[in-house]
C-alpha positions as a printed NumPy array, in Angstrom:
array([[108.891,  68.58 ,  66.685],
       [105.539,  68.572,  67.914],
       [104.899,  70.793,  71.044],
       [103.124,  68.637,  74.332],
       [ 99.767,  69.834,  75.145],
       [100.354,  72.049,  78.905],
       [ 99.365,  70.913,  81.634],
       [ 98.72 ,  74.339,  83.244],
       [ 97.445,  77.582,  81.166],
       [ 98.543,  81.391,  82.607],
       [ 96.33 ,  84.051,  81.65 ],
       [ 97.701,  87.428,  81.818],
       [ 96.348,  90.321,  81.072],
       [ 98.923,  93.456,  79.541],
       [ 97.574,  96.702,  79.614],
       [100.871,  99.236,  79.368],
       [102.607,  97.428,  82.109],
       [106.489,  97.381,  80.984],
       [107.781,  98.478,  84.034],
       [106.828,  95.584,  85.237],
       [105.501,  92.743,  83.224],
       [109.317,  91.78 ,  82.823],
       [110.322,  91.135,  86.661],
       [106.372,  89.324,  85.554],
       [107.4  ,  86.68 ,  83.012],
       [110.95 ,  86.551,  84.75 ],
       [109.259,  84.574,  87.279],
       [107.39 ,  82.093,  85.009],
       [111.447,  81.93 ,  83.847],
       [112.106,  80.183,  86.894],
       [109.076,  78.47 ,  87.144],
       [110.337,  74.657,  88.372],
       [107.211,  72.846,  86.932],
       [107.244,  73.156,  82.876],
       [104.584,  71.722,  80.947],
       [102.57 ,  75.546,  81.486],
       [101.325,  78.117,  78.072],
       [101.829,  81.286,  78.866],
       [ 98.286,  83.255,  77.115],
       [ 99.94 ,  86.931,  77.469],
       [ 96.765,  89.14 ,  75.74 ],
       [ 98.058,  92.419,  75.113],
       [ 94.852,  94.419,  75.265],
       [ 95.855,  97.694,  73.297],
       [ 99.333,  99.22 ,  75.111],
       [100.519, 102.479,  74.461],
       [104.114, 101.665,  75.852],
       [106.311,  98.906,  75.022],
       [104.585,  95.75 ,  76.748],
       [103.44 ,  94.751,  73.225],
       [106.875,  94.847,  72.395],
       [107.526,  93.05 ,  75.325],
       [104.933,  89.68 ,  75.326],
       [106.477,  89.439,  71.575],
       [109.6  ,  89.285,  72.618],
       [109.112,  86.842,  75.261],
       [107.6  ,  84.904,  72.628],
       [110.352,  84.431,  70.302],
       [112.704,  83.361,  73.086],
       [109.847,  80.989,  74.498],
       [107.167,  79.105,  72.141],
       [105.267,  78.379,  75.539],
       [104.759,  82.164,  75.846],
       [101.458,  82.75 ,  73.311],
       [100.851,  86.065,  72.419],
       [ 97.369,  87.83 ,  71.587],
       [ 97.264,  91.358,  70.229],
       [ 94.09 ,  92.866,  70.368],
       [ 92.076,  96.45 ,  70.278],
       [ 91.659,  97.942,  74.013],
       [ 88.534,  96.2  ,  75.275],
       [ 89.352,  96.426,  79.035],
       [ 90.784,  93.132,  81.078],
       [ 87.499,  91.001,  81.017],
       [ 87.687,  90.497,  77.577],
       [ 91.206,  90.513,  78.315],
       [ 91.206,  87.711,  80.927],
       [ 88.333,  86.099,  78.387],
       [ 90.236,  85.963,  75.485],
       [ 92.203,  84.378,  76.607],
       [ 90.161,  81.693,  78.809],
       [ 89.278,  80.714,  75.287],
       [ 92.208,  79.962,  74.1  ],
       [ 93.938,  77.964,  76.685],
       [ 94.123,  74.436,  76.221],
       [ 96.145,  73.185,  79.52 ],
       [ 93.95 ,  71.589,  82.044],
       [ 93.935,  73.674,  84.643],
       [ 94.29 ,  77.306,  84.533],
       [ 95.909,  80.263,  86.565],
       [ 94.94 ,  84.105,  86.093],
       [ 98.515,  86.109,  86.722],
       [ 98.718,  90.095,  86.76 ],
       [100.949,  91.303,  84.483],
       [102.99 ,  93.45 ,  87.158],
       [103.12 ,  90.617,  89.729],
       [105.247,  87.913,  90.452],
       [105.249,  84.77 ,  91.231],
       [107.755,  81.789,  93.517],
       [109.504,  79.58 ,  91.556],
       [107.833,  76.775,  92.76 ],
       [104.413,  78.19 ,  92.066],
       [103.524,  76.482,  89.575],
       [104.666,  73.118,  91.317],
       [103.577,  72.924,  94.021],
       [100.024,  73.507,  93.006],
       [ 99.879,  71.554,  90.136],
       [101.15 ,  69.11 ,  92.71 ],
       [ 98.476,  69.461,  95.906],
       [ 95.265,  69.595,  92.332],
       [ 96.355,  66.219,  91.579],
       [ 97.162,  65.155,  95.054],
       [ 93.347,  66.319,  96.575],
       [ 91.231,  66.052,  93.508],
       [ 90.207,  68.969,  95.432],
       [ 87.5  ,  72.213,  92.923],
       [ 90.446,  75.103,  93.308],
       [ 93.959,  74.891,  94.987],
       [ 95.278,  78.673,  96.645],
       [ 97.909,  80.116,  97.874],
       [ 99.008,  82.133, 100.741],
       [100.517,  85.831,  98.95 ],
       [102.152,  89.152,  99.89 ],
       [100.758,  92.513,  98.927],
       [103.811,  94.083,  99.112],
       [105.096,  97.691,  96.925],
       [109.183,  99.281,  97.826],
       [108.554,  99.999, 101.293],
       [106.235,  97.369, 102.845],
       [105.365,  93.685, 102.949],
       [102.155,  92.116, 104.371],
       [102.083,  88.73 , 104.441],
       [ 98.021,  86.224, 104.086],
       [ 97.909,  82.479, 104.959],
       [ 95.233,  80.669, 105.328],
       [ 96.996,  78.33 , 107.562],
       [100.372,  77.618, 108.68 ],
       [100.364,  73.816, 107.882],
       [101.247,  72.526, 104.189],
       [ 97.355,  72.064, 103.64 ],
       [ 94.85 ,  72.037, 104.704],
       [ 91.147,  71.515, 103.357],
       [ 87.305,  73.24 , 103.403],
       [ 85.389,  70.332, 102.888],
       [ 82.521,  72.131, 101.785],
       [ 81.479,  76.016, 100.608],
       [ 80.356,  77.825, 103.607],
       [ 83.368,  76.244, 105.489],
       [ 85.141,  79.172, 102.804],
       [ 82.391,  81.736, 101.879],
       [ 82.373,  82.256, 105.933],
       [ 86.518,  84.103, 104.575],
       [ 84.252,  86.911, 103.423],
       [ 83.659,  87.88 , 106.714],
       [ 86.052,  88.525, 108.487],
       [ 88.291,  92.03 , 106.931],
       [ 91.917,  90.346, 106.938],
       [ 90.648,  86.271, 104.74 ],
       [ 88.488,  88.736, 102.8  ],
       [ 90.623,  89.062,  99.57 ],
       [ 91.25 ,  85.459,  99.206],
       [ 86.971,  84.636,  98.481],
       [ 87.928,  88.305,  96.072],
       [ 89.866,  87.66 ,  94.343],
       [ 91.38 ,  86.067,  90.815],
       [ 94.652,  84.965,  91.739],
       [ 96.578,  82.663,  93.633],
       [ 93.831,  80.484,  92.582],
       [ 94.645,  77.412,  91.194],
       [ 90.63 ,  76.415,  88.995],
       [ 90.39 ,  73.054,  86.894],
       [ 89.74 ,  73.565,  83.214],
       [ 86.928,  71.006,  83.832],
       [ 84.594,  73.387,  85.825],
       [ 85.613,  76.316,  84.019],
       [ 84.453,  74.565,  80.475],
       [ 81.174,  73.207,  82.085],
       [ 79.363,  75.546,  83.286],
       [ 80.91 ,  78.25 ,  80.489],
       [ 82.579,  80.688,  83.168],
       [ 83.404,  83.453,  81.884],
       [ 83.899,  87.23 ,  83.092],
       [ 81.646,  89.681,  82.385],
       [ 83.008,  92.51 ,  80.037],
       [ 80.164,  95.257,  81.286],
       [ 81.876,  95.301,  84.515],
       [ 85.105,  96.81 ,  84.806],
       [ 86.172,  97.409,  88.532],
       [ 85.972,  94.427,  91.073],
       [ 85.739,  92.058,  87.754],
       [ 87.358,  89.146,  89.502],
       [ 85.173,  89.135,  92.594],
       [ 82.175,  88.763,  90.246],
       [ 83.876,  85.27 ,  88.279],
       [ 85.221,  84.311,  91.973],
       [ 82.007,  84.752,  93.08 ],
       [ 80.476,  83.014,  89.807],
       [ 82.909,  80.136,  89.976],
       [ 82.158,  79.129,  93.753],
       [ 78.396,  78.729,  92.936],
       [ 79.526,  75.236,  91.59 ],
       [ 82.675,  74.541,  93.962],
       [ 82.115,  71.664,  97.276],
       [ 85.808,  70.729,  98.185],
       [ 89.102,  73.543,  98.293],
       [ 92.505,  73.187,  99.171],
       [ 94.086,  75.812, 100.812],
       [ 98.158,  76.354, 100.682],
       [100.666,  77.692, 103.943],
       [103.219,  78.443, 101.79 ],
       [102.892,  81.921, 100.603],
       [103.635,  82.139,  96.577],
       [102.235,  84.573,  95.238],
       [102.497,  87.986,  95.398],
       [100.305,  91.365,  94.497],
       [102.143,  94.188,  93.828],
       [100.184,  97.112,  95.625],
       [100.218, 100.454,  93.251],
       [100.423, 103.895,  94.648],
       [ 98.053, 106.471,  93.433],
       [ 98.095, 110.433,  94.433],
       [ 95.488, 111.401,  96.607],
       [ 94.186, 113.324,  93.2  ],
       [ 93.465, 110.198,  91.011],
       [ 92.377, 107.053,  93.663],
       [ 88.559, 108.187,  92.963],
       [ 87.117, 106.766,  90.022],
       [ 83.854, 108.278,  89.645],
       [ 81.183, 105.275,  88.716],
       [ 83.697, 102.351,  90.082],
       [ 81.256, 102.475,  93.552],
       [ 78.329, 101.175,  91.644],
       [ 81.153,  97.863,  91.049],
       [ 81.489,  97.784,  94.338],
       [ 78.475,  97.091,  95.502],
       [ 77.59 ,  94.664,  92.707],
       [ 80.245,  92.582,  94.501],
       [ 78.913,  93.06 ,  98.154],
       [ 75.402,  92.468,  96.905],
       [ 76.765,  89.228,  94.861],
       [ 78.668,  87.772,  98.314],
       [ 75.504,  89.03 , 100.067],
       [ 73.509,  86.61 ,  97.438],
       [ 75.449,  83.644,  97.8  ],
       [ 75.644,  83.596, 100.975],
       [ 72.12 ,  83.615, 101.469],
       [ 72.102,  80.53 ,  98.872],
       [ 74.434,  78.765, 101.37 ],
       [ 72.307,  79.115, 104.237],
       [ 74.067,  81.689, 106.107],
       [ 72.251,  84.139, 106.567],
       [ 73.2  ,  85.572, 109.599],
       [ 77.098,  86.399, 108.976],
       [ 75.736,  88.529, 106.559],
       [ 75.563,  91.96 , 109.367],
       [ 80.229,  90.714, 108.747],
       [ 79.298,  91.359, 105.627],
       [ 77.804,  94.835, 106.103],
       [ 80.804,  95.908, 108.804],
       [ 83.179,  95.575, 106.058],
       [ 81.372,  97.2  , 103.339],
       [ 81.037,  99.641, 105.606],
       [ 84.554, 100.455, 105.234],
       [ 85.005, 100.141, 101.944],
       [ 81.633, 103.545, 102.495],
       [ 84.173, 105.087, 104.733],
       [ 87.191, 104.964, 102.452],
       [ 84.796, 105.276,  99.137],
       [ 84.16 , 109.113, 100.902],
       [ 87.909, 109.761, 102.215],
       [ 88.41 , 109.16 ,  98.035],
       [ 86.266, 111.522,  97.   ],
       [ 87.648, 114.311,  99.705],
       [ 90.945, 114.148,  98.008],
       [ 89.623, 113.433,  94.059],
       [ 90.843, 116.249,  91.997],
       [ 87.577, 117.719,  91.699],
       [ 85.817, 121.306,  92.899],
       [ 83.542, 121.269,  96.57 ],
       [ 80.142, 121.456,  94.201],
       [ 81.409, 117.681,  92.074],
       [ 82.207, 116.093,  95.271],
       [ 79.472, 116.657,  97.065],
       [ 77.755, 115.934,  94.331],
       [ 79.668, 112.428,  94.157],
       [ 79.309, 112.113,  98.123],
       [ 74.764, 112.206,  97.613],
       [ 74.811, 109.173,  94.502],
       [ 76.712, 107.557,  97.187],
       [ 74.191, 108.171,  99.409],
       [ 71.403, 106.153,  96.702],
       [ 72.762, 103.288,  97.127],
       [ 69.943, 101.725,  99.567],
       [ 72.924,  99.005, 100.615],
       [ 75.427, 102.211, 102.118],
       [ 72.111, 103.474, 104.138],
       [ 72.177,  99.791, 105.097],
       [ 74.939,  99.798, 106.314],
       [ 75.564, 102.311, 107.93 ],
       [ 72.1  , 101.951, 109.315],
       [ 73.957,  98.938, 111.189],
       [ 77.419, 100.79 , 111.975],
       [ 77.33 , 100.71 , 115.779],
       [ 78.337, 103.87 , 117.377],
       [ 81.974, 104.209, 117.211],
       [ 84.637, 105.07 , 119.636],
       [ 85.842, 107.337, 116.645],
       [ 83.641, 110.489, 116.66 ],
       [ 84.855, 111.094, 112.727],
       [ 83.049, 107.701, 112.119],
       [ 80.168, 108.353, 113.869],
       [ 79.955, 111.367, 112.097],
       [ 79.886, 110.315, 109.042],
       [ 76.975, 107.187, 109.619],
       [ 74.581, 110.257, 110.832],
       [ 74.93 , 112.072, 107.682],
       [ 74.838, 109.017, 105.043],
       [ 71.495, 108.578, 107.516],
       [ 70.439, 111.909, 107.23 ],
       [ 70.679, 111.699, 103.243],
       [ 72.636, 114.731, 103.521],
       [ 76.163, 115.312, 101.281],
       [ 76.441, 119.08 , 102.288],
       [ 76.954, 117.65 , 105.6  ],
       [ 79.033, 115.281, 104.915],
       [ 81.537, 116.759, 103.154],
       [ 81.132, 119.467, 105.95 ],
       [ 82.595, 115.974, 108.152],
       [ 84.647, 115.807, 105.627],
       [ 87.066, 118.929, 104.963],
       [ 87.324, 119.166, 108.805],
       [ 88.569, 115.222, 109.311],
       [ 91.099, 116.487, 106.234],
       [ 93.365, 119.024, 108.436],
       [ 93.635, 115.822, 110.723],
       [ 95.45 , 113.728, 108.133],
       [ 97.439, 115.403, 106.759],
       [ 99.331, 115.107, 109.522],
       [ 99.797, 111.63 , 109.547],
       [100.225, 111.73 , 105.935],
       [103.88 , 113.854, 107.017],
       [104.289, 111.641, 109.715],
       [103.99 , 108.458, 107.66 ],
       [106.191, 110.035, 104.546],
       [108.951, 111.271, 106.968],
       [109.006, 107.487, 107.608],
       [109.086, 106.455, 104.343],
       [112.301, 108.834, 103.139],
       [113.645, 107.807, 106.501],
       [112.811, 104.185, 106.471],
       [114.418, 104.048, 102.896],
       [117.703, 105.865, 103.43 ],
       [118.41 , 102.894, 106.286],
       [118.337, 100.591, 103.455],
       [120.456, 102.652, 101.049],
       [122.834, 102.398, 104.142],
       [122.712,  98.686, 104.837],
       [123.074,  97.528, 101.315],
       [126.48 , 100.264, 100.89 ],
       [127.557,  98.175, 103.644],
       [127.077,  94.994, 102.886],
       [129.32 ,  96.692,  99.872]])
């Protein structure tokens, strides 16, 4: 029997994801919409992920598997796009899950309104907490022009809607017509670059109020939370967003982007502080941070804060003094350890409460 051409193509890059991949695939099998294909791109996984992908394809031919040498998530997604044959395109991360009506509702809205992009609400979660993100409480809200949508970049709570590639449905006609792909040279915040490239060809956008995508927030140890040579990719993403705002006549809102980027700078300093590096290496990393004109611009723009810690960070970076910044961060670490201990105890208590509730229900 000849298999129908799918309406929806879903690309999932897979790399060492055996812990959560089965849950992701189960959530896809439970979809109420059935005319889909899922392209699993095994990017040289060293665990059992490849086997899990193959088993999925054996059980359901709508799962298509590509095994390749490790080449990074951008290359993996590009291979998935090339293989895709559907009218619409989605991306799902291998450790995330989607609600049963995700495919059906997103396709229905696109078929009904014929927009250039459909987005929905999402959860950020891990085993201890969950946060909901919505753009509207209505079933569907409309962005009638790109300028309206770009304003999402100016608010911390909505910024992620403009950066992430998931929780979105893309008409394949735009992907094909303009040859939109991921940049293989970018291995961090590559999704932001893809989205900004895509938005250049967008006019109308449908936003669904329903929360249908669940993004798993992986916990990183403090010592491993900093990756050298990735901050430049964050700067690149920030520059892309600023450029898109300028192209659409929204220069007056760039100060809001600077405020958000300053938070990125501050968080990067915290990651360096806790990184498994010597003090000399940390000072060198602080120095690299100060080489970016975007960083100096952001801290110069930042208004005097009620937080003495924030003001001291700004002063050290303005002075381009990595040794001074190192002293500021080390003094802050003492205070932060006390807060970390408090929240650790709180998490343990919450887990015990949930365990007791489950035992009582039984």
